[in-house]
C-alpha positions in Angstrom: 103.2 66.9 81.1 100.4 64.0 80.6 96.8 64.3 82.4 97.1 62.4 84.8 100.5 64.2 85.7 98.4 67.2 85.5 95.8 66.0 87.9 98.6 65.0 90.3 99.4 68.6 90.5 96.4 69.9 90.8 95.3 67.7 93.3 98.5 68.1 95.2 97.8 71.9 95.0 94.2 71.7 96.3 95.4 70.2 99.3 98.2 72.6 99.7 95.5 75.2 100.0 92.9 73.4 102.4 95.8 73.4 104.5 96.5 76.7 104.3 92.4 77.9 104.6 92.1 75.5 107.3 95.1 77.6 109.0 94.0 80.6 108.2 90.8 80.2 109.5 91.8 78.9 113.0 93.8 82.2 113.6 91.0 84.2 112.5 88.9 83.1 115.2 92.3 83.6 117.5 92.1 87.2 116.2 88.5 87.6 116.6 89.5 86.3 120.5 92.5 88.5 120.6 91.3 91.8 118.8 90.2 94.0 121.6 93.2 93.8 123.3 95.4 94.4 120.3 93.2 97.1 119.7 93.6 98.6 123.4 97.3 97.8 123.2 97.4 99.9 119.7 95.3 102.9 121.0 97.6 102.9 124.6 101.0 103.1 122.5 102.8 106.7 123.1 104.6 106.7 120.1 102.6 109.8 118.2 101.0 111.5 121.4 97.3 110.7 122.3 95.0 110.3 119.5 91.6 109.9 119.9 89.7 107.4 117.4 86.1 108.9 117.1 83.5 106.6 114.8 81.3 108.0 112.1 79.0 105.0 111.6 77.6 102.2 114.0 79.8 99.5 111.9 82.8 101.6 112.2 83.9 99.7 115.4 83.2 96.4 114.2 84.6 96.5 110.9 88.0 97.4 113.0 87.3 94.7 115.0 87.3 92.4 111.8 89.9 94.2 110.0 92.7 93.8 113.1 91.1 89.5 113.2 91.9 89.2 109.3 95.2 90.8 109.4 96.3 89.0 112.5 95.6 85.8 110.7 97.3 86.2 107.3 100.5 87.4 109.5 100.5 84.0 111.4 99.3 82.4 108.1 102.0 83.7 105.9 104.9 81.1 107.5 102.3 78.2 106.6 101.6 79.4 103.2 105.8 79.7 103.1 105.9 75.8 103.9 103.4 74.4 101.8 104.5 76.3 99.0 108.3 74.6 100.0 106.4 71.5 100.0 104.3 71.6 97.1 107.8 72.3 94.9 110.1 69.8 96.9 109.9 66.5 95.0 111.1 68.8 91.9 114.2 69.4 94.2 118.3 67.8 94.8 118.0 66.4 98.5 120.5 69.3 98.6 118.5 72.1 97.0 115.7 70.5 99.7 117.3 71.2 102.8 118.9 74.9 101.8 115.4 76.0 100.7 113.9 75.1 104.1 115.5 77.9 105.6 114.1 80.4 103.5 110.7 79.8 105.4 111.7 81.1 109.2 113.8 83.7 107.2 111.2 85.3 105.4 108.6 85.6 108.6 111.3 86.6 110.3 112.0 89.5 107.8 108.6 90.0 107.5 107.8 90.8 111.0 111.1 93.2 110.5 109.5 94.9 108.0 106.2 95.4 110.0 107.9 96.7 113.5 109.9 98.9 111.4 106.8 100.6 109.3 105.0 100.8 112.4 107.5 102.1 114.8 109.3 104.5 112.6 107.3 105.5 109.4 103.7 105.5 110.6 104.5 107.9 113.4 106.6 110.1 111.0 103.5 109.7 108.4 101.0 110.9 111.4 103.4 114.1 113.2 103.7 115.1 109.1 100.0 115.2 108.4 99.2 116.8 111.8 101.8 119.4 111.3 99.7 120.2 107.7 96.4 120.3 109.7 97.7 122.5 111.8 99.6 125.0 109.6 95.8 125.7 107.8 94.3 125.9 111.1 92.0 122.8 110.8 90.2 121.1 113.7 91.9 117.6 113.9 89.3 114.5 114.4 90.3 111.2 113.4 88.3 108.3 112.6 89.0 105.2 113.7 88.5 104.0 109.9 91.0 106.0 108.7 93.3 105.7 111.0 93.6 102.1 110.5 93.7 102.3 106.6 95.7 104.7 106.5 98.2 102.6 109.2 98.1 99.3 106.8 98.5 101.2 103.5 102.0 101.7 105.1 102.9 98.9 107.2 102.4 96.0 104.6 104.2 97.3 101.9 107.1 97.8 104.1 106.8 94.4 104.9 106.8 92.9 101.6 109.5 95.2 100.3 111.6 93.6 103.4 111.1 89.7 101.9 113.8 91.9 98.7 116.6 89.3 100.5 114.9 86.0 100.3 113.5 86.9 97.3 116.7 87.5 95.5 118.2 84.5 97.3 115.7 82.3 96.2 115.9 83.3 92.5 119.9 83.0 93.2 119.2 79.3 94.5 117.2 78.5 91.5 119.2 80.0 88.9 116.8 82.9 87.5 119.3 85.4 89.0 123.2 85.8 88.8 125.4 88.5 89.3 125.3 89.7 85.8 121.5 90.2 85.8 121.6 91.7 89.3 124.4 94.4 88.1 122.3 94.9 85.1 119.1 95.5 86.9 120.8 97.7 90.0 119.8 101.0 88.5 116.1 100.2 87.8 115.6 98.2 91.3 117.1 101.6 92.8 114.5 103.9 90.7 111.4 101.5 92.2 112.8 101.5 95.7 113.3 105.5 95.8 109.3 105.3 93.9 108.4 102.9 96.8 110.2 105.1 99.2 108.2 108.3 98.2 105.1 106.8 98.0 105.0 105.7 101.7 106.9 108.1 103.8 106.4 112.1 103.8 107.1 114.5 101.0 109.8 115.7 103.2 113.4 115.2 102.8 114.9 114.0 106.0 111.5 111.4 106.1 111.8 110.3 102.6 115.7 109.3 103.1 115.1 107.8 106.4 112.7 105.5 104.4 114.7 105.0 100.7 117.9 104.6 102.6 117.2 101.5 104.5 115.6 100.1 101.4 118.6 100.4 99.3 120.7 99.2 101.7 118.7 96.3 102.1 118.9 95.6 98.6 122.7 96.5 98.4 122.9 93.6 101.2 120.5 91.1 99.4 122.7 91.7 96.7 125.8 90.8 98.3 124.1 87.6 99.7 122.9 87.0 96.2 126.5 87.4 95.1 127.8 84.7 97.8 125.8 82.5 97.5 126.3 82.4 93.4 129.9 82.0 94.0 129.1 79.3 96.4 127.0 77.2 94.4 129.6 77.8 91.0 132.0 76.5 93.9 130.0 73.4 94.7 129.4 72.6 91.3 133.3 72.5 90.6 134.0 70.5 93.3 131.9 67.7 92.4 132.6 67.8 88.6 
């Protein structure tokens, strides 16, 4: 790659980053406007009973308000970021590859939303109930700070949301030829170990809760592997027909 090509690539990267940043700032403003309504909605959800949010410093409420706005902006910036990534690599793809890669963007965003919903409605309540039982076992008085509450929530939600991107990642790697059925088969045991460790890190340390998180992750991997194998066979069949 010559110096001129490098400059063109860097200019293109700068353009894409500016677009993503500008959209993020717009969504951040929207998040600042909606944060109070979002937080009040979350507070009224009865999935884990009534938990009073306490503040232990003057800045706790403000910090949670800002974090909520930031995460709102991040969530709705994901599809724009994925599209800009696709637009950046599109000149190096064939017309068929470009068209086939575009649907990954809404699928990736949908899987991200599903991961957020699953972790918030299923995993987080299990974690909170388990921790509350442990506190009650030792006779502790439960007083929950809003900052710790949301910090705990975010530590659970976003790793799960990223884990739900596994199908898109495997399909994309298969599409560009970096992943084959043979390589996937060889890496299966390592993927199982990694997903099991991930499930144990974000689930309570009891068997039922651990399985309720780890099993969906393993099923997600197997579904991703089947889709990857199917795509690989379809790509080979297409090459044979074109040759």
